[in-house]
Backbone bond lengths (Angstrom), bond angles and torsions (degrees), N, CA, C in turn:
res aa  C-N    CA-C-N  psi(-1)  N-CA   C-N-CA  omega(-1)  CA-C   N-CA-C  phi
1 X - - - 1.441 - - 1.520 110.38 -
2 X 1.337 115.24 -46.80 1.451 121.44 179.40 1.524 109.69 -60.68
3 X 1.313 117.77 -38.88 1.450 123.91 -179.41 1.527 110.90 -66.91
4 X 1.350 116.53 -38.38 1.459 121.17 179.50 1.525 110.12 -66.91
5 X 1.337 117.77 -41.63 1.457 121.66 178.67 1.538 109.97 -64.26
6 X 1.314 115.86 -39.53 1.457 120.22 179.84 1.525 110.61 -66.36
7 X 1.336 116.95 -40.89 1.462 120.88 177.32 1.522 110.46 -63.51
8 X 1.339 116.79 -43.50 1.468 120.44 178.59 1.537 111.02 -62.98
9 X 1.312 116.29 -41.35 1.457 121.13 179.94 1.533 110.26 -65.01
10 X 1.297 116.47 -42.89 1.468 120.76 177.90 1.521 110.24 -65.07
11 X 1.313 117.95 -41.74 1.460 122.29 178.31 1.530 110.42 -61.21
12 X 1.328 116.41 -47.34 1.471 120.85 179.01 1.523 109.86 -61.43
13 X 1.325 117.35 -44.41 1.460 121.37 179.06 1.533 110.42 -60.82
14 X 1.331 117.07 -43.65 1.453 122.12 -179.78 1.527 111.46 -63.10
15 X 1.333 116.43 -45.34 1.471 121.05 179.46 1.532 110.13 -62.34
16 X 1.337 116.72 -45.16 1.462 120.37 178.31 1.531 111.22 -61.75
17 X 1.314 116.06 -39.73 1.457 120.69 178.96 1.527 110.59 -62.52
18 X 1.313 116.15 -45.86 1.470 120.68 -179.88 1.523 110.22 -61.11
19 X 1.318 118.09 -48.56 1.464 120.65 -178.12 1.523 112.40 -68.00
20 X 1.298 117.47 -32.23 1.463 118.93 -179.67 1.524 111.62 -74.82
21 X 1.309 117.71 -18.89 1.461 120.07 179.92 1.523 111.97 -87.00
22 X 1.313 118.16 -9.98 1.458 121.42 178.92 1.529 109.10 -77.41
23 X 1.308 114.61 140.31 1.460 119.19 176.69 1.519 108.88 -128.56
24 X 1.291 114.33 160.29 1.455 120.14 179.19 1.520 106.69 -124.69
25 X 1.319 116.23 118.31 1.453 120.19 178.43 1.522 109.34 -91.40
26 X 1.302 114.89 131.86 1.452 119.90 174.57 1.518 108.27 -88.28
27 X 1.298 115.99 132.39 1.456 120.64 177.10 1.521 106.79 -100.20
28 X 1.304 114.49 114.02 1.453 120.02 179.69 1.517 107.16 -107.21
29 X 1.319 116.20 119.96 1.456 119.71 -179.62 1.520 109.76 -84.53
30 X 1.316 114.98 149.21 1.455 120.14 176.86 1.519 108.89 -69.75
31 X 1.320 116.34 145.01 1.461 117.71 176.65 1.522 108.86 -66.63
32 X 1.327 117.25 150.49 1.464 118.76 -179.83 1.530 110.55 -64.58
33 X 1.314 114.66 143.71 1.459 120.10 178.21 1.522 107.69 -81.24
34 X 1.306 115.79 125.90 1.457 120.46 179.43 1.520 107.76 -104.16
35 X 1.305 115.88 118.21 1.454 121.58 178.76 1.523 107.12 -96.22
36 X 1.303 115.27 123.04 1.457 119.34 179.64 1.521 109.18 -66.97
37 X 1.330 116.47 135.46 1.466 118.20 177.43 1.526 109.34 -66.58
38 X 1.317 116.29 156.73 1.457 118.70 179.96 1.521 111.02 -60.52
39 X 1.285 115.81 143.94 1.460 121.35 176.84 1.523 108.61 -70.16
40 X 1.334 117.75 144.03 1.475 119.31 177.45 1.532 111.67 -61.29
41 X 1.336 116.83 -23.50 1.468 120.82 -179.67 1.525 112.90 -86.68
42 X 1.336 117.48 -7.46 1.460 121.31 -178.09 1.522 109.44 -70.57
43 X 1.335 116.24 137.29 1.461 117.44 179.35 1.521 110.06 -65.42
44 X 1.305 115.54 136.24 1.462 121.62 -178.37 1.525 109.26 -79.14
45 X 1.314 115.33 134.66 1.460 121.63 178.93 1.523 107.98 -93.13
46 X 1.295 115.88 125.63 1.462 122.15 179.41 1.523 109.20 -95.28
47 X 1.326 116.12 129.12 1.462 119.78 178.16 1.525 110.29 -61.28
48 X 1.338 116.43 -51.20 1.468 119.27 -176.63 1.527 112.51 -70.97
49 X 1.339 116.97 -29.64 1.456 119.89 -176.63 1.518 114.81 -89.60
50 X 1.342 118.05 -26.27 1.468 119.95 -175.28 1.527 114.70 -125.48
51 X 1.324 117.62 -38.35 1.471 119.67 -175.66 1.525 110.95 -83.49
52 X 1.341 117.34 -48.38 1.469 119.64 -179.98 1.533 112.10 -59.25
53 X 1.335 119.73 -40.20 1.468 118.11 176.69 1.541 113.60 -60.24
54 X 1.328 117.64 -32.05 1.476 120.36 174.77 1.524 109.02 -63.58
55 X 1.325 115.60 -48.22 1.468 119.96 179.84 1.532 110.59 -60.17
56 X 1.333 116.27 -45.90 1.471 120.07 -177.72 1.522 111.79 -62.32
57 X 1.313 116.90 -38.96 1.462 120.64 -177.95 1.530 113.36 -81.05
58 X 1.319 117.50 -33.19 1.466 120.07 -169.24 1.531 115.34 -114.10
59 X 1.326 117.70 -19.96 1.471 118.62 -165.23 1.527 115.98 -119.80
60 X 1.327 117.44 -28.10 1.469 118.72 -169.48 1.524 114.46 -70.22
61 X 1.347 117.99 -13.71 1.470 117.67 176.86 1.531 110.81 -64.96
62 X 1.340 116.69 -26.68 1.475 120.08 177.65 1.531 112.24 -113.51
63 X 1.331 116.54 -23.22 1.470 121.14 -177.15 1.523 110.68 -113.68
64 X 1.333 116.14 42.83 1.455 121.50 175.86 1.520 110.66 -85.68
65 X 1.309 116.13 -179.28 1.460 121.21 178.59 1.526 109.98 -60.00
66 X 1.318 116.42 127.50 1.459 122.21 178.86 1.517 113.95 79.38
67 X 1.332 117.19 7.45 1.456 120.17 179.27 1.524 109.13 -107.68
68 X 1.318 117.58 -148.68 1.471 122.56 -178.61 1.524 111.65 -64.05
69 X 1.322 115.80 141.45 1.472 121.27 175.42 1.514 109.43 -79.01
70 X 1.292 117.69 147.31 1.456 129.38 -4.91 1.525 111.50 -77.15
71 X 1.339 115.65 155.19 1.460 121.40 174.27 1.516 107.24 -75.83
72 X 1.334 117.36 124.25 1.459 120.53 -174.65 1.526 113.73 -116.65
73 X 1.326 116.81 23.17 1.461 119.65 176.28 1.525 109.26 -79.92
74 X 1.332 115.60 151.87 1.467 121.31 179.99 1.527 109.69 -55.40
75 X 1.306 115.36 137.91 1.460 121.50 179.36 1.526 113.57 90.30
76 X 1.320 117.82 -17.40 1.469 121.06 -179.33 1.519 112.76 -124.26
77 X 1.310 117.43 -18.82 1.463 120.80 -171.02 1.521 113.44 -64.91
78 X 1.334 118.18 -44.31 1.466 120.01 -176.50 1.523 110.23 -60.20
79 X 1.326 117.05 -50.57 1.469 120.70 -179.36 1.519 111.10 -62.89
80 X 1.315 116.65 -38.10 1.462 120.97 179.91 1.529 110.49 -63.76
81 X 1.324 116.86 -44.82 1.464 121.02 179.20 1.522 111.55 -63.88
82 X 1.324 116.17 -44.51 1.464 120.60 -176.08 1.522 112.72 -71.03
83 X 1.323 117.06 -23.05 1.469 119.39 -177.99 1.527 112.57 -84.34
84 X 1.324 117.13 -11.14 1.464 120.42 -178.82 1.520 109.83 -98.18
85 X 1.318 116.49 118.15 1.461 121.88 -178.07 1.522 111.45 -58.86
86 X 1.346 115.45 129.92 1.452 121.75 176.60 1.521 114.62 86.55
87 X 1.320 116.78 -11.37 1.464 119.45 -177.88 1.528 110.90 -64.48
88 X 1.339 116.38 -40.65 1.466 122.71 179.26 1.524 107.77 -125.39
89 X 1.332 116.99 123.37 1.468 122.72 177.98 1.524 107.70 -126.10
90 X 1.339 115.49 97.75 1.470 119.50 -177.09 1.523 112.14 -75.76
91 X 1.329 118.31 -16.38 1.461 121.41 177.85 1.532 109.63 -76.44
92 X 1.312 116.50 -46.39 1.466 122.30 177.34 1.534 107.14 -128.48
93 X 1.325 117.08 84.26 1.467 120.84 -173.83 1.520 114.58 -54.54
94 X 1.326 117.55 -32.98 1.460 120.67 179.78 1.518 113.20 -65.98
95 X 1.340 117.56 -15.55 1.465 121.57 177.45 1.525 112.50 -89.98
96 X 1.323 117.52 -5.24 1.466 121.00 -179.70 1.519 109.67 -64.38
97 X 1.316 116.11 129.58 1.461 120.85 179.19 1.525 110.14 -58.61
98 X 1.327 116.99 -40.97 1.466 120.14 179.76 1.520 110.84 -57.49
99 X 1.322 116.53 -48.51 1.464 119.82 -179.79 1.533 111.41 -65.15
100 X 1.327 116.91 -45.06 1.467 120.10 -179.13 1.530 111.51 -59.12
101 X 1.330 116.46 -38.23 1.459 120.25 179.98 1.525 111.69 -68.41
102 X 1.335 116.86 -34.59 1.465 121.37 -177.17 1.531 112.68 -84.15
103 X 1.325 116.69 -27.85 1.469 121.04 -175.63 1.522 111.23 -68.09
104 X 1.308 116.13 162.07 1.464 122.31 179.13 1.524 110.04 -51.43
105 X 1.313 115.97 126.68 1.458 121.33 -179.79 1.513 113.46 91.97
106 X 1.340 117.91 -12.48 1.458 121.22 178.30 1.521 110.92 -75.33
107 X 1.302 116.32 164.54 1.457 121.63 -176.28 1.518 114.83 -61.32
108 X 1.318 117.79 -26.68 1.464 121.44 -179.19 1.528 112.38 -106.82
109 X 1.325 117.34 7.20 1.465 120.42 -177.34 1.527 112.76 -64.56
110 X 1.319 117.04 -20.06 1.466 119.68 177.67 1.527 111.35 -69.28
111 X 1.337 116.61 -20.64 1.460 120.79 179.93 1.527 112.34 -99.66
112 X 1.317 116.75 -17.73 1.462 121.61 -175.97 1.522 109.48 -118.13
113 X 1.320 115.70 148.35 1.459 118.88 175.26 1.531 109.39 -98.99
114 X 1.310 116.04 176.59 1.466 120.93 -178.06 1.525 111.36 -60.92
115 X 1.306 117.23 -37.64 1.471 120.48 179.39 1.531 111.05 -62.61
116 X 1.348 117.28 -39.88 1.475 120.74 177.06 1.520 110.77 -61.96
117 X 1.331 116.23 -46.30 1.466 121.56 -179.71 1.525 110.44 -65.14
118 X 1.333 116.98 -41.12 1.471 120.23 179.64 1.520 111.48 -64.46
119 X 1.323 117.40 -41.67 1.474 120.70 178.16 1.521 110.53 -63.44
120 X 1.321 116.17 -41.70 1.468 120.75 179.31 1.526 110.57 -64.15
121 X 1.335 116.97 -43.63 1.466 120.97 177.55 1.530 110.31 -59.71
122 X 1.324 116.40 -46.64 1.466 120.65 -178.50 1.533 110.48 -63.32
123 X 1.336 116.97 -40.85 1.463 120.73 177.96 1.534 110.65 -61.47
124 X 1.316 117.03 -43.15 1.469 120.73 178.85 1.527 109.64 -65.20
125 X 1.341 116.76 -44.08 1.475 121.03 -179.25 1.526 111.27 -63.01
126 X 1.311 116.78 -29.70 1.461 121.24 179.27 1.533 112.45 -82.23
127 X 1.317 116.72 5.25 1.463 120.96 175.11 1.506 115.01 109.69
128 X 1.322 118.64 1.52 1.476 123.47 177.92 1.523 111.69 49.88
129 X 1.309 114.71 54.15 1.474 120.31 -177.95 1.526 110.45 -81.48
130 X 1.315 115.00 150.72 1.474 122.10 176.81 1.525 106.91 -89.40
131 X 1.323 115.39 73.24 1.474 120.14 -176.15 1.515 111.93 -116.25
């Protein structure tokens, strides 16, 4: 009888121990990032007038035709950028590979200045139009 009570007590203790060691993690998702649309008064960034000249001056020595992707020579750069997944993200411009590479600390930031990266970000935020 004493042995049965001891077994029951040990069983109860074991079950309580097992249940007390279980935890439940709450998964809290980050709130969605809301990117403000461009202001109607914001100057419009032209791909051919402002972005392509950056590429021509700073990038085509390595990103020319038949060289490293994306091809950034005039007449081919827009299609090349748009065909590469993740290169341009108009929903979250800061996630665009192109912008990340040009921004301070990015792999191509040694060739681009902050103004180049800012213009590229603004162009992407404005919808990355081929204008």
